[in-house]
N, C-alpha and C positions, 0 to 999 in steps of 0.2 A: 801395209794396213790401208792406205788410200785406195789401192786397186781392189782389195778384197771386200771392203765394206760396200763398195759399189756393185758387187756381184750379188747382193742379197735378194734383189728382185728376181734374178734368174734362179737362185737357189729355191725361192718360194715356188716358182713355177714348176721346178722339178719335183719338189715335195708333193704338190697337188696333183701332178701327173703320174708319178712313179710309185707313190706309197699307198695307193688306194686299195690294192688287192690285200696287202697285209693288214691295213687298217680295218677293212671290212671283216677279215677273219678274226682279228683280235676283238673287235667290238661284238661280234656274234658270240664269242666265248665269254665276254664280260656280261653281256645281257642274259646269257643262259645261266651263268653263275656269278651274280654280282658280288664284288668284294665288300667286306665289311670295313676294311681299312686300306689305305694306300700308303706305302712306305717309299720314300725317295732316298737315293744314295748317290752323292756327288760331291765334288770339291771345286773350289774356285768359281769361275764363271758358270760352270754347270750347276753349282749349288744355288747360284742366283736364279737360274732357270727353274730349279726345284722350288724356290720360294714363289715364283710366278705360278707354278703348277699347283701349289698348295691353295692359293687364292682361287684360281679358276675351278678347281675340282671341288673344293669345299663349298663355294657359293653356288655352283651350278648343279652339282650332283648330290650334295648333302652327305658326302663321304669324308670322314676325317683323314687328313694327310699329315704324316709325321716324317721327320728326318732321321735317317739311320746314321749313327756314327761308325765309320769303318773300323775304328779302333776296337769296337766290341768284338770284331772277328779277328783282327790281326794281333792285338796286344792282349786282350782279355780272354780271347777264344771262347766267348760266351755261346752256349748252345740254346737257341731260342726254340720254343715249342708252339704248336697250335697256330701256325701261320697258313693253314690250308685255305682260309678265306681272305688272304691278303694279296694285294697286287704290289709287287716289288719292282720299282722302276729305277734302273741305273742310267744316269746321264753322263756321258763321257765322249769327248771328241776322239781321243785315241783308242779308248777301250782297252788300254794296256796297263793301267795303274794296278799294282799288286793288291792294294788295299780294297779297291772296288771289286776286283775279281774274287778276293777272299770273301767279301760280303755277299756277293752274288751266290757263291757256292753255299754259304751258310743259309741264305734265304731259300734256295732250292731244296736243301736237305731238310728244312723245316716245313716244306710243303707249299711255299708261296708260288704264285704264278709270276714268272720273272720276265720283264721286258727291258731290252737294252735300246736306248736312244743313243746311237753312235754315228760318227762320221766314217770310221774305218770299219766296213762290214766284214773284213777278214780278221778282225781283232779277236783276242781271247774272250772278251765280254760278249761279242756277237755270237761266237761259237757256243757259248754256254747258255745264253738266254733262250727262253721258250719262244719269244717273239722279238724280232729285230725291226726297229723303225729307223731307217737311215736318215741322217741329216741332209744328205744330198748336197753337201757344201763343196765337195771337191777338195783338192789340196789347199791347205791353209798354211802358208809359210810364215806369216806374221806371228811373232810370239804373243802379242796382244790379240786374243781371239775376238773376232767381230762377226763374220758371217756364220761361224759355227754356233755362236751363242744365239743369234737371231734364228738360225735354223732350228735349234732345239725348242725355242718358244713356238715356232710355227708348227713343228711336229706335235707338240702338246695341244695346240689349238685345233689342229686337224683331228686328233684323237677325240678331243672333247666334243667337237661339232658333230662328228659321226655318232659318238656314244649317246648324245642327246637327241640325235635326229633333228637338229636345229637348222632349218632351211635358211633363216636369216643370217645366222653365223656362217654357214657354208658359203652363202653368196658374198659375205664380207671378205672371206678368205680369198675368193676368186679375184677380188680387186686389190688384195694386199701387194702383189708384185709391183703394180704401178705406184701405189702409195709409198712403198719403200724406195723406189727410184726418185720420187719427188722429195721425200724426206732427206735423202742423202745430199740434196743440193740446197737445202735451207741454210741460210747464212747466220751463224751465231757469232760472227767475228767481233761484234760490238763488245763482247765480254772478255776478249783476249787482253786488252790493256789492263783491266782490273785484276786479272789473274796472272799476269806475266811475272809477278814477284811473290805470289802467294806461297805460304809454307803450310798452312793448315786451313781446312774448310769443312763444312757440313754438306752432305747431300741428303735431301729429305724426300721421302715418298710415303705412300701408304697403300695397303691392299695391292691392287694390280701394279702399282709403281714402286712398291717397296723393293722387290727383287731388281727392278731397273735401277733404283738408287744405289743398291749394293754393287751392281755391275759398274755403274759410272764411277763410284768411289774407287773401285779396284783399278779401273783404267787410268784414273788420274794419278794413282800411286805408280803404276807400271810405266806410264809413258811420260809423265811430267814431274815425278818425284814430289808430288803434293800429298801431304798427310791428310787425305780426305776420309772422313768417317760417315757412314750411312746410318741414318736413324729413321724410324717411323715418325710421322707427324704426331702420332699419339704418345710417343715416348720422349721426344727430345726435350720437353719441358721438365722432365723428371731428373734433373741434375746436369745434363750436358749444356743447358742454356747458360750456366754460370761461366762457360768459356767464351761466350759471345760478347765481344767488345766492339768499339767503333771500327768500321771497315772490315770486320770479319766476314769472309765470303760464305754465302749460303746459296746452294743450287737446289731448287725445288722442282720435282716432277709431280705435277698435279694430275690426279686421275680424273677420268671422265665418267665417274659413277658416284654412288652415294657417299663414298669416302672423301669426296671433294669438300664436303661440309667440314668446316673447321679450319681450312687453309687460310681464309681471310683473317681470322683472329690470330693465327700463328704468324702470318706475315706482319701483322700489326705489332706483335711482340718483338719480332726481329727488328722491325723498323724503329721501335722505341729505343733499341740499343745501337742504332745507327749502323747496323750491319749492311754489307753490300749484298743485296738480294737479287738473285737471278731466277726467273720463273719460266719453266717450260710448260706451255699450254695455259693460257689465261691472260687476262689484262688487268693487272693490279697496280694501283697507285703506289708510288714510292719504290718500285722495283724496276729492274731491267727485264722486260718481257721478251723472251726468246721465241722466234717464230716456230710454230708447229702446225701440222695439218689438222684441220677442223672437220667436224661432222663425220667422224669415223666411228665404227663399232667400238664400244668402250674397251673391249679386250684387244683389239687391233691397235688402238691409239698408243699404248705404252711401247709397243714394238717399233712404231715409227719414231717415237720420242728418243729411244736409245739409238736408233739409226742416225738421227740428226746429231745426237751427242757424239757419236763415233767420229763423224766428220770434223766436229769441233775439237775433239780431243787430239786428233792427228795434227790439226793446224796449231793448236795450243802448244803441243809438245815441241814442234819445230820453232815456234816463237820463243820458247824458253831455252832454246839451244840444245835440245835433245834430239836423238834419232828415234822416232816412235817404232821403227822396225828392228831396233837392237837395244831393248831396255837392259841396263846393266844388271848383272847377277841373276838373270832369268834364263830359263830354257823352255822349249816348247812342251815337252812332256815331263811332268814331275812324278816320279815313281815313289810315292809315299808308302810306308809299311805300317 
């Protein structure tokens, strides 16, 4: 995990160098026949990438993004109709999960344009998709995905930047490899003592950082056996706040766009309950402010936040007596049906 998360800068460089031909071909197809809806299909870390996709595509393209439940194809065998104007995106590191493959077949049968974002370009998903956007992450041995997750975010950003013909965003992507290298070396070690014996905690995000929060919560479960639950900053007051007592840990990923509004009040609410508040990106009184890179493009910023978190999660796991490279009861590829 330690070695692989530090390869993310190189992975980004490969994506920007090697994916351009297929990106241009796909974007030409999308501009010629714009989809009326985008459907994502993924599980685990890849589904957190799909959450990120929802935010960037809806806000920048004005196209609704929905999540497809693979059980519709595997358990219920639902036959969907009239998807000729849909873009169906499968995100999968292995490209082998039977449920994702069944979903992809169903989408193609209903007329959708199907795109596979995969790390294994020889996988069944890659063979079936109309377009394949490689993650370019290389072999990932760690059970806890790091570079493949970040790679999926970068592929989505690359697609969006070209689809929009956004020169500013394209330029920001060119600087992303260096930003990822810097982010991997930011020190969040000050938070380890407070979380060394934690059993439960919240991870908060919103918009661009909501998928990041979900991914961070998953990694805390996988590598440190902490029951971490992710919530949107807009939703956590609606019931979950009742769980927050003195010293309850709360990790917050603050976005660098309009959804940042409201985090001040939420932090105040947690502080009144004497929670232990850790904030990635920002300088808030009464919290432990974790260092993050500043003055980045708002869509690139969350990707560097999760990169800094990965370094911290690997260190925290070892501090708690776990081996982050061998989480108990987990395997690299989960073949759900």
